[in-house]
N, C-alpha and C positions, 0 to 999 in steps of 0.2 A: 543540218540533217533533213532529208526529204523523207517524209513518212506517208505511206499509202494505207488507208484503212478500208477494208472491205466489209460489207454487211451481206450475209448470204442466208437465204432459206431454201430456195429452189433455183434451178436453172444453172447446172454445172456444165451444160453443153459447151459453153464458150469461156469457161473459167480459165482454162489453160492459156488460151489466146489472149484473154484480157490481162492476166498476170504477166505473160511474156511481153506484152506491149509496154508495160511499165517497169519491168524488172531492172533493166540497165540504168534507168533514170532515178530509181528509188534507192535509198539507203536501207530502209526497213519497210516490210510489208506485214501488216497485221490483218488477219482474217478471222472475223467473228462470225460464227455460223450457228444456226439453230436447226431444230428438227421438227418443229411444229409451227403452224400459223400463229399469229399473235393472239387470236381468239381461243386457241387451244380447243378446237371442237372435239366432241366425243365421237368415237367410232369413225374417225377420219382416216383415209389411206396414209400409210407411212411413206414419206417421201423417199426413204432409203430403199424401199421395195420398187421404186420407179426409176431412180437414177443413182449413179455413183455419188458417194458423199464427197464433200469438199476435201476432206482429209485424204481419201483414196486418190482423187484426181491429182492433188498437189504432190503427194508423195510419189506418185507415178512419174510425174514430169519434171519435178524440181528436186534439187539436192538440198535438203534441210540442214545438212551439216555446215553449209556455208553461213548459216546464222542470220540470213536476211529475212526469212519468213517465220512468223510466229502464228500458230493456230490456237484458237480458244473457243470452246463451246459456250454459248450463252442463250438465254431464253427470256424474251420480254413479252409483256401482254399488250403492248401498243408500240407502233413505230415512232410515236412522238418522243423526241429526245433520245432515240436509240443510238444515233451516231454520237451524241454527247457521251453516252455511257461507254461506247466502244473506244472513243478517243481517251477518256479518262483512264480506262483500263490499260490502254497502250502506253500512255504517259507514265503510269505507275510502274509498268514493267521496264520502260526505258530509263527510268530515274531522271527524267527531264523532258522538256517540251521540244518538239522539232522546230526547225526554222520555217518549214512549210508542211502542211498536211493536206493531202488530197483524199476526198471521200469518193469511193467507187462502189459500183454494183457489178456482179459477175457477168452481166450481158453487155458491158461497155468495153469496147476495144479501140485502141488507138492505132492509126496507120503508122508504119515504120518511121521512127524519128520524131513524130509529132508530140509525143508526151514530153520530151526534153524541151522542145520549143515552148510548150505550155508552161512548164515550170519556170523557164527563163522569164516569160512574161509575168507570171504570178509573183516573181520576186520584186516587182515594182508596184504591187497592189496589196491592200489589206485583205481583199478577197477577189476571186475571179471564177467565173463559171464558163464551162465549155458548152457550146451548142452541139446538138447531136444530129447525125443523119440516121434516121430510124428506118431500118430495113424491114421488109415484110416477107416473111416465110422463106425467101431465098436471097441470094446475092443479086438477083436480077430485078428486084422491085424494092422501092422505098415508099414511105408515106410522107405527105406534107399535111400539116394541120391547117384548118380554116384560116384564111387571111395570112397564110404563110407564117403563122406564129411559131417561133422557135421553142422547142422543148429543151430545157437545159439538162446537162448530164453531170459529169464530174465537177466537184466544187473544191477549190483550193483556198486555204486560209493561211495568212502569215501573221503570227502572233496569236492573240486570243481568239477563241471561236465563240459565236453567240449561242443562245439557247435555240435549238432546232425544233421544228415540228416533225412532219412525216419524213422529209428528206434532209438534205444538208444545206438548206438555203436560209439566209438571214432574214428574209421577209422585208427587207428594205431595198436599197438600191441594188440593181443587178448589173454588175460590170461583166460584160460578155467578151470572152476571148476571141481573138482572130483565129485561134486553133480549135477545131472541133474534133469529136470522136464519133465512132459508130455505135449504135445501139441495136443489139440483136434480140431484144426481148420478145419480139413477135416471131422469132425464127426457131424457137425451141422445138424439141421433138413432141409428137402428139400427146404422149402420156403426161409429160411435164406440163404442157400447155393446159390440158384438162385439169390437172391438179391445181395449177395457178388460178384458173377460172373458178373452180369450186371453192378454193380457199378465199378468193375475193368475195364470192357470194356470201360466205359465212361471216367474214370479219368486217366488211365495209361499213355496215350500219353500226356495229359495235364500236368502231374506232372513229366514226364520224366522217367517213370518206364517201365518195360517190359510189352508188350501188350499180354493179354491172347488169347488163341485160342478161337474163337467164338463157336466152337462145344464141348469145354471141358466139360461143365456142363452135357450135355446130354450123350455124347459118353464115357467119361472117368469116370465121377462120378456117375451120376444117373443110367446108365445102366452097371455099373461096375460088372465084375465077377472076380474071382481069376486069370483068364487068361489074363485080360486086361493089356496091357503094355503102357509105355510112359505116365505117369500120371501127369507130371509137367504141370501146367496150362499155363505157358508162351509159346507163339506160336513158338518162335525160339529156345526153349530149352526143348522140351517135353521129351527128353531122359534123363534128369537129375534125374528123378524118374523112374527107369526102371519098377518096379513092386511092388505091395504090398506083404508083406510076413506074414505068420501066426505068431502070437505073443502070448506067454504065460505070461500074466500079473501077477506079484507077488500077492499073496493072500491078503496082507495088502492093496495094492492099489486097487485091485478089490473090496474089502469090502468097502473101503472108497468111491469109485465111486458109488457103489450100494446103499449107504445110501441116495442118492438123485438122482434117475435115471430119474426124470421128465424133459423133455425138455420144456423150458418156452415159448411155442408158444400159 
């Protein structure tokens, strides 16, 4: 059995495309969603007033009667070990462990056919990580990190999974797949991006993560032009993303994304 586990707080703009890109290659898809940042700030905007909930998006585009998708609401106070929690919940509901589990976020989208190739490769490894092409605001630009360092995305595990920290990485050797996926985390609608930025400002120190620059949303993202430099949100590491670069998205991926261009706000 191939299990895909999603963790969602905000960013449902690309959720349908993300799930559609894994749907045929997965036997079960578990979606764990929450409605507040990990830090649970007081008097903070309600994300459901900003964008459609995961349940609304999924029920609109997928047939839950097929039994492939399970939705469950959950709330943690830290991202540390959150994927472990979601995986344990999924295993309990399934009454058994999957052959392979893939951990995903809602802004990760595979090009047509690539997810199945990733799963085939993962069947030969205890763990496997997919490199990402990180898009910037539109389908026309991407970002590359300093020294062309690859940011890893979906993580696959065969057999037992380790204790995770913030993401789904084992902290040891990184076996990188030849098959990558796209990340649209910097392409969300303006209201959700502002929410994401303000949430990070609140919880980063509390969970021990890098603190964002307070001016990043307005100066680097909202008012961005192709000449804008130092795009990394973390205040102490702005140079890690020097600049966005023009990107010629392959035709099959562009066509796939254009099949549902609506942002779910």
